[in-house]
N, C-alpha and C positions, 0 to 999 in steps of 0.2 A: 411583501408584494415584490414580485418581480415582473408583472407587464398584467396589462389591460386590455381585453379586445371588444369591440362591437358589433355585432351581428345581426342580419335583420332578416325575417322569413315574410310572409306575407301580413302575419297578423300579430306580429310580437319583435319586442326588440331584444336581445341578448346579449347580456353585458358579463362577461367570462374576467374572472381576476386571478391570476398563478402567483403562487406563493411560493418559496423558496424552501420550507418545510414540509413536510407530511398534512395529508388531509385525513386527521382522527376526530372519531366519535365516542368516546371513553361514555358518554351520557345516554345514546342513544338515541339520537334527537332523530325526527322524521325525515329534516333536510340531508341526513349522510354527514353531517360536521359540527363539531362541536365549540370549536374555540374562536369561530370568524365571526365578528359581526363589521359587515359591510356596507358601507355609505357612499351613495353618488348623487351629489347635488347637479342640478340641471340649471344652468343660466343662459337665459335672452337677452345677449349684449343690446340689443334695440328695446329691450322691456326697460322703462325706469323702474317701475312696481320692485314687488318681494322681500327677502328681508335676506340680512346677513347674519343674521344669529344661526348658528348650527344648532342641530337638535338635543334635545334632554341629553344630559350628560356627557356630551362629548368636550366642554369647556374650551372652546374654541370659535370664533366667529369665522366666517369666509369672507376674503378680500372684498367681493363686492356682491351686491343682493343675488338671490336665486328665486327660482319659482318653483320649481319642484326639486323633490327627492326621491331617490328610489332606496332603501333600507331592506336588508337582505340578511339572516341568520338562519341556524339551523334547527330553529324550534318553530317561529312565527312564519317561515318562509319570507317572502318578497312582497312590499306592497311600494305603492305610489303614494305620496304624501303632496301635499302642497308647505308652503313656503311657511306657513303659519300651524302646520301639522295634522290640517285635516287630510282624511282619508279620501283618496282616489279610485284606487285600483288594488287589487289582490293579483298577484303574481305568483311564481314558483319558482324552486331553488333546487339544483343538481350540482354534486359534489363527483370530483372524477378525481379518487387518490391516485388513478395510477398519473395522470398529466399534471398532480398539484393543482388542481382547479377548483374553482366554485362557480357555478353560472347561475345568476338572476334572471327571469325574465318576465317581461312585463308586456302587457297590452300596448300597441301601438295606440290607440283610441284616448287612450290615458295622460300620453303627453302631446300639446299640439305642437304641429310643425312638425320638421324634420328633426331628429334627434342628433344626426349625425352635424348638423348647422349649429348645433348649442355648443357652448363652451361647460366642460365637465372639472368636478371637483371629487375626487376619490381618495377615500378615506378608508383605514383600517383599523379596527380598535378590535379589543376581546371581546369575548360574549360573557354576560354574567344577567342570569334571568331575576337575580334581587338586588340588582343597581340600577339608578336612574337612567331611565331609557335603555335598558337591559345594554347597557355599555360598562365593561370591567373597569373599575378604578385603580390606575396604575399610579397616580401619584394622590398628594395631599390636596393639594390646587394645579391649575394650570390645565394643560389640554389631554386627555386624558385619551389619543390619539395615538397608535403604534407608530403608523407608519403612512404618509401620502403621495398621491405622484405629483410631482412637481415640473414645472418648465425647466429647460436646458438653463446651468447653471444657478439655480435655485436648491438648496438641499433640505433635507428634514428640519436640520437645526434655523437654519434663516428663516422657514416658513413656522415654526412652532416655539422656536425660540423667544427671547427678549420679552420685552413688557406688554406687547399687544400681536398675541400669538394669532396669524391667520391662515386658513388653507387657502392654497392656491389654486386657480383654473388652469386649465389644458384645454387646448383646442383640438375637438376630434378631425372635421373636415375641413376644407380650405374654404374658408368664409370668405376669402378676397377672390371668388369666382367672376365669371363673367366674361364678355367679349373685352380683351384691350383696346382701345380708343388711341390713348398715347400714354406714356411714361416720362416725366421728368425729372431728372436727377438733379439735387444739388449739394453745394459744397457743403461740409460739416464744421464743426467751429466757426460760423461766421453768424449766429445767433446773436449780434450786435448794432443790431442797424443797420444806421452808415461807418459803423466800426469801432464807434467810440462809447455805444449801450453797456451800461453795467445791470445787472440782476438785483433786485431788492434786498433787502439783509435779510429778510425775516425769516424763520426755519423754514417757511412752506416752500420757500423757494431755493432750487438746487441749478448750478452752473448745468446748460445744456437741455432744459426743459422745453425750451421753445424751439431747439434746434432740427429743423426738418432737414430730412436726407433726401426725399422724393414724394412726389405727386403721382398718384394716376388717376385717367379717367377709365372708368370700364361703362359698357353696354349692357342692362342687364334686361333690356330687351322693351318694356315700358319705361323704364327706369334709368336716369345715369346715376354712379356712384363715385364720389369722388375720396381718394383713400391720401391721407398724409401718413407717411412714414415720419417716425421721429427717430433722431440719432440714439436718443437715451430711452432708459425705460420709463413708461407710462407713470405717474403718481396720482394721485388724488387726497391732497392733503384737505381740501374745502368740500370734499364728499358730497361731487357732483353725482348727477343722478345716472348718470352711464357712463361711468369709471373714469374721468378725467375732470379736472377743473381749473388748472393753472394755463390751459391754450383755449384762445379766444380765434377760431380760425374763420377764413373769409375768402370765397371765388368769386371775382366776377367774370361776367360770362358777354362777350361779344361776338354776336351772329350777326352773317352778312343780308341777311333775311329779315332781320328785326324790324317790327312795325310797332313796338310800343316808344314810350318814352325812355329816354337815354340819357346818361348823364357822363359828364367826366371827373365831377368832384366825388372823393370816396365818401364812406358812409360816416355818420356821426362817431366823433372818438378818432377815428382813424387819420385826422391831420392829414393827409392824403387824396392827390389827384393824380387822372390819368392821362396818359398823352393823346387818347383817344376816345370817343365815345363808347360806354357800355350799355347790353339792355338790360343784364338782369344781376344779382348778387346774392349768393347761398349765403348765411350765416350760421355757423356751425358753434355749438354751444355744448357743454357738459351738460347742462341742468334742463331739466325737462319747461316744454313750452319756450323757449327763446331762440330756437331755431327755425328758419323762415328763409323762403325764396321771397326776394324783394324786384320791383322794377326800380329802373336805374333814377324814377322818383321819388322813389322808398314807398310806394302802396305795397301791401301785401300780395304776392300773386298766390303762394300755397305756405301752407303751413304744414304738410305731409311731407316735413322732411325725417325721415329714419337716421337717428345718430347712434352709432356702437363704437365702442372703444374693445381693442384686440392687444390685451398688455403682454401677451405673450409674443408678441409680432409688433409690438413699439405701435398700431396705429392706429389711425382715430379715421372714421368712416362715416359718410353724410351721402343719402341715398333718396333722390330727388325724380317727382314725375318728370319725362320727355318734356310735358306740356308745359308745364313751369319754367321753362328755359325755351322756349319755342318751337319745341318738336323735335328739333336735331341741332347738335353744336358740331357736327363734322368738320365741317368749312369754318368754324368758327375761330377761338381764341379765349384763352382766360389767363388770369391773373389770382394765383393761388398766395395768400397774404396768411402771416400768423403773428399774431397780436397775445399781449397778457390779456387774461380775463379778468373783470374787477365787475362785480355786480353794481358798486354804486359810481363806475365811471362812467363817463361819457359815451354810451353805444354799448357799454359795459366793454370796453376797451380800458387796460390798464393805461397810464400816462407815463409820459416821460420827463422827467424834470434834471437840472442840474445837477443835485445829487443824490444819489440813492438815500431810501431810507426802509423800513421793514416792508412797507409797502407799494412802493414806487420806485421806476427802474431812472437810472441816473446815468449819467453822460449826455445829455441834453442840452438846452439852451435856456428859452424863454417858456417853457412849458407848451410851446405851441408844434413842438418837434412834431417830426411823423412817427407814429407809435407803431410803425411795422417793426418787430422785432427781427424774423426773418421771412427771405421770401425765396421762389423760384425765379432765376433770371433767364432770359434767352440767352444763347450760346453767344458768347462774346460780352455779354453784357456784363454791367461793375457794380454792382449789390450798394456798394459804399457809395460812388457818385449818385446813383440814382434816389438813393434814402437820406442825401443830402440836403435835399429841399422834399424832396418825395412829389412834386408838383406834376413829374411827368412817366410817371410807372407805365412799363408795358406789358404787352401782352404775348402768351406763350401760343403759337401756332397749333390747333388739332388737325391742320391740315395734312396729317400724314397719312399711315395706312392702320386701320384696327387688327384684329385677332392677336393671336398669342404668336410674338416672336420666336422660333424655332429655333435659328441659328441666320449666322450671316458672318460675309467673306469681304474683307478687304482688298483692294487691288490696288497696287500702284498706277496712278497716273502718269501721262505720257507715252503708256505702251500699246497703244492703238496702231501698232505696225504689225501685226501676226507676229511672223518670228523674227520682227526686227528691221526689214528692210523694206516693208510697204509703204509707198506714200498715198496719199490723197489723189481722188480725183478733181481736175481744175476745176468742174463747176462751183460757182458759189451758192449754189443751192446744198452742198456738201462740205460744208466749211472743215477744216482742220477741229478735231476733238469730238463729232457728232457721236462716234463709235467709242470713245476714250470711257469704258466702265471704273467707277470708282468705289462702290460698291452693291455687293446681290444681297436680296435680306429674303427669308423664306420662314410667311407666317401660314397660322392654322387659324380658319374660322370655324364656325359651326360644321360648314357642310363641304367648304372649300379648303384648297392649298393655293397659297399666293407667293409667285416671284416677284420680287418689288428691284428690277435693275437701275441705280442710279448714275447716272452720266456727268462726266466732266463739263461736259458742252451743253451747250442749250436745246431741248429736246425740237429740233427743227421738222417742221409740217408745210414744206412748201408746196405738195400737191394735194394740200386740203383732204387730208383723211379724217373723217368722220370721229377716227380711236384717237386723232390727236398726235399721230405721229406717222411719218411717209416713208423715212430713207433708211430706217432699222427693219432687219430679220433678225429676229431674236429666237435661239433654239436651244434648249435644254434638253440633253440627255439623260436617263433615269436608269439606275440598275437596282430592281428591286427582288430581294432575296425571296420574298412571299410568291413572287410571279414565276413558278416552277412550272407552270402550264403554258406560260405566253409563251411566241416567239422571240427569239434572240438575234444579234446580229452585232458585227464587230465594223463594220461600213457605216460612214454619217448617210445622210439623206443627200438625194440628189444635190448636186449641185454646190454641195461642203467641200467634196473631193479629200476626205480624210476618214483616217480609219478612229478606232479607238482602242486603247490599251488593254481592256477588258471588254467581254459582250454586256449589251443593253439591252432593256426591256421596252422601254418605251423611249419617246421623243415630243416636247412639247413644240410644235411649231406657231409663229407667231408673225404676221407682219400687219400695215396698216391696211390693206387692202381684202388679199384675195383669201387669206386663211388665216384661221385660228382653228388650232384643231391639237389634241392628244393625239397621236398613232403610236400603233405598234412597231415595233423593230422591223416588220414588213411592210411596215406605210399603210397596213388596214387602218383605217381611223377607229380609234377607242372612244373618244367621245369629242362632237361639237361644241357642247356646251362651255366654253371658253371664253371667257371676257377678258378685253385687252384695253388699256385705257392710258394715253400718255399726261402727265402730270408736268406742265410746262412749268408750274409754282416751284416746284423740287425736282426739276432734271430727271425726272424717273417715269420710269414705263411699269405700269403693275398687270401681271398677267394671273387670271387666276383658273382653275380647272375643279371637277367635282373629286375632293377625296375618294368616293368613292368607285373610280373609273380604275384605280389603281389597285391591284392586287393585296398589298400589305400597307403598311404607313410608312409616308414620305420619313419619318426619324429614322427607320432603320435602313434608307437605301442610299447611293454614292449618286452623284449628279456631276453635270461637267454642263455651265452656263455658260453659250456662246454668242458673239455677236457679228453678224455680218451685213454687208449691204445689201439695201432692197432694190431688186431690179424687177418688174412685172413682165421685163422680157426676156431675162438671164436666166440662165440654167438652173432648174430648182427656187426659180424667182430670188436670185442670187445675185450680186453684182459680180462682174469677172475683174481676175487679177491679171496684171499683165507686165509684160518685161519695163513698158514706159507708160505711166499715166496721162489719161486724157483727159477728154472734158468730162465724161461718166466711166471712167476706168482708174482702178486700181490700179498702179505701177509698183516696182519693186520687186517683181515676182521673175519668173522665167519665161523664156520663148513659147513653153511648150505647155500643156495639158495637167501638168503634175502641181500647181500652183494651186492652194487649199483657198479656199475664200473668206478664213477665220481672221475678224480684225483685229477682235480681244474676246480672253475668255478668263476663266478663274480658274487658276491650276493650283497643286496640292502645295503645302507648305514646304519649303525650300528648295520646289520646282519652278525654274526660272520659265517663264514664258517662252523667249527664245528657244529654248528645251523643248518645251510640251510641243510647241507648235513646228517645229524643224520638220523639213523634208529631203528628199534629194531628186537627181534625175531617175531616180530607177525605186523609190522607195515614199509612198506617202507618209504623212505627219500621223502619230499614234496619239493620240489625245488622250490622259491621264482622267480618271475621276478624283472628286474629292469627298469625303465621307461628311452625311449630315451628324453635326456634334450632339444632335440633344438629347445622347443620356447624359451628357456632361453640363445640363442646365443651356442655358441660353447664351450658349458660348460664341465667342465671337474671333473666326480663325482669319488672320492676315495670310494673302496668298501669294505666292509667284517670289516674294524675295526673300524667304527663307529666315523670316524673322517672326513670324506670327506664332499665336499658337491654337490648341484645337479647341479652346473653348474657356469658360471663364469659372469649369468646374462649381457653379453655384448652386447644383440640383443634385439630385441622386438616382438611383435607378429607381424602375418602376414596382418594387417589392417583389414577394412573391405571389407567382398566379396559379392557380388550379383549374379543375373541370368546373368547381362548383360556384368560381368568381372572385373577388379579390379580398384579400386580409391584409392586413397591415397590425402586427405586433407594437406596442408601446412598451418597454421595457426598463426598469428598475435599476438593475446590475448586469445586463449588457450579457446574461447567461441567454443558454437555447431553451426555446418553448417548444411546448407539444400541442398538438391537438388530442381531441377525446379519443382517438385510438391509439395514444400514443407516440404517434409518429412525430419527429423533429419535422419543425417548420420555419424555425427561425435560427439561423447560427447568431451566436453571440459575440459581441466584442467589445462591447459597450464601454459609456465614460464613468462606471463606477457607480454604489449606491447614493439614490436620492436625486438623480436627474432623470428626466424622460427624453425618451428620442423614439420613433419609429422609423421601420424597414422603410417607410418613403423619404425619410429625410423630415429637417424640421424646417421652418422657416422663422426667423426671427425668435427661437428658441419654442413654437409652439410646437407641439408633438401633432403630428398628423395621424388619422387611422381609417382608413379605406372600410367600405362596410363589407362585408360579404354574405350574398343572399343565398339562402339553403332552400330547398324547396322540402317537400314534406318529406319524402323518401329519407334526404340525407339530415334531417332532423330530428328523424325515430333513430337511426342509426348514433347520433351524437349523444342522444340519451342515454344510450344504451353505454 
């Protein structure tokens, strides 16, 4: 096999497999191909049922249980079966010799829920109608499979060789979707509790199995999902129902408006306590019936905990109803902990002793040591010190900003002096540092874009604005390459007294009183559905506006975030700059009207702010734009000091798009693949035989494949 695609029509799923060699039909089978026998196993990772035994004749198991399978060959067509072999629905097959591909079409109604949300195991065998399961036998014993799709880093020999051959799964869609509430990173290699713990010596336990890399919280509408990303591959030596068995995870939730019973003592077996009371605790187990949400007093709040493990992403997830944790946790805090699982241990938690043995952690003292093997600590926290006694564990605040972080820009502190010469007004209501940007973040939510300005000083609100800030005037200028019909300008808004190096299309204008709007470059209002709020606890001001107010996607734009002083009586509602500072006036400028009013700004990498905001008696400042680096993933670029980078390179591009929808190939040989008319759609430069990758990129080794939606006309052309 060289690739696998999933397509979708209104009524069917289309599964297409491409091969390196020709599609031949020497025996004249009705389906148009005679050599290939294709099997696709479908796994819902949140379903503890199913079977890991492959279909008759395959001679191998699956790594985890599945619930359905799609089987196709040139003589019998395509059909959907349950894991125990019961017939579910009949489909059809189509062979395309010109593109070296075979397509299996099956009714959507045959598979519950969305196929793109499941894990798939794709296996290719030879076809022989005289052999068990119609699978050609190629060996005296062992797997009769010729090729399988495998996650990144795993080859056919790894999957099908050895004493326990098992066909692995790849992930089609991104199962870790939803609106990100917060993500917390953790240092790897610290899965030793206070630093002294050692793993059990038994063969089931491998170093790093409990090493958490990050914990993320997602908003799924009426549920919250907690994702534990582990540093090492997930294993299941104890045969957990959900694909993992060594880890026992708990999330303690403290909410500011909680009305139920609270506690500071951890759950049974944790041997730990918290510095402050919590309201709820989410218990996550790999075994069915053991995951639960409890109140602080241990009473069960909900058993509706949807647990899943995604091996390709090394991630354990647990989704709970919002109502089970008080309705909203956005302003609350959490404490995620990782323990070893032990069905016989107190609270199903594996304990720590002075010496490790085959089933017990070592490195403790008297058997009452905190059983926490790894945890995520707040910035500046010391896990070793916290777990020495384990009696005052801290929480992680969720009072950040939800949504997907598109990009962020760090800014040097202490540069809130415009071109370098500006001095603050003398009024105590405008203290030094009030306009000092430290970071600007850009988020996307379901319907909006959000800019967040983080400041070095406290968010001052001396004039009691209902929005939580008073002295600030925030402006973001946006160049949108898709806004071809929108007016443009290089001159900044009234009162700024500066120009831009390139024309812009929009400007986001916000202060704490008169105006919160997205304007066009000519000053006309594009949208007044702009929300702004000061967050004193975070030293931040957040500004949201509708995503559809822009012609294009902000990820393709360039921006210039500025901060100025607010003055309800000043030009353009900005505070004046003069040669000498006064009670309400900035100093350090000229004694004419060439002074711009920009106090701090985000500038491109390598461009000092003093240069970007420089001006003379004859020429206004020409402010440059910074690109939004979304194409490089959630990149973090530093600005102004010439030491930043454009992004972390963690993501790839959006794949190939066409007028019919979105399609992503998953390939095993890196070769170019083609559509059913023979047109090349994906250029290959892949990692070699036996690995799976997608045009959209991989996350933790799991192949992504987007769905391509075809209308009836598209489908008829494809079938031809």
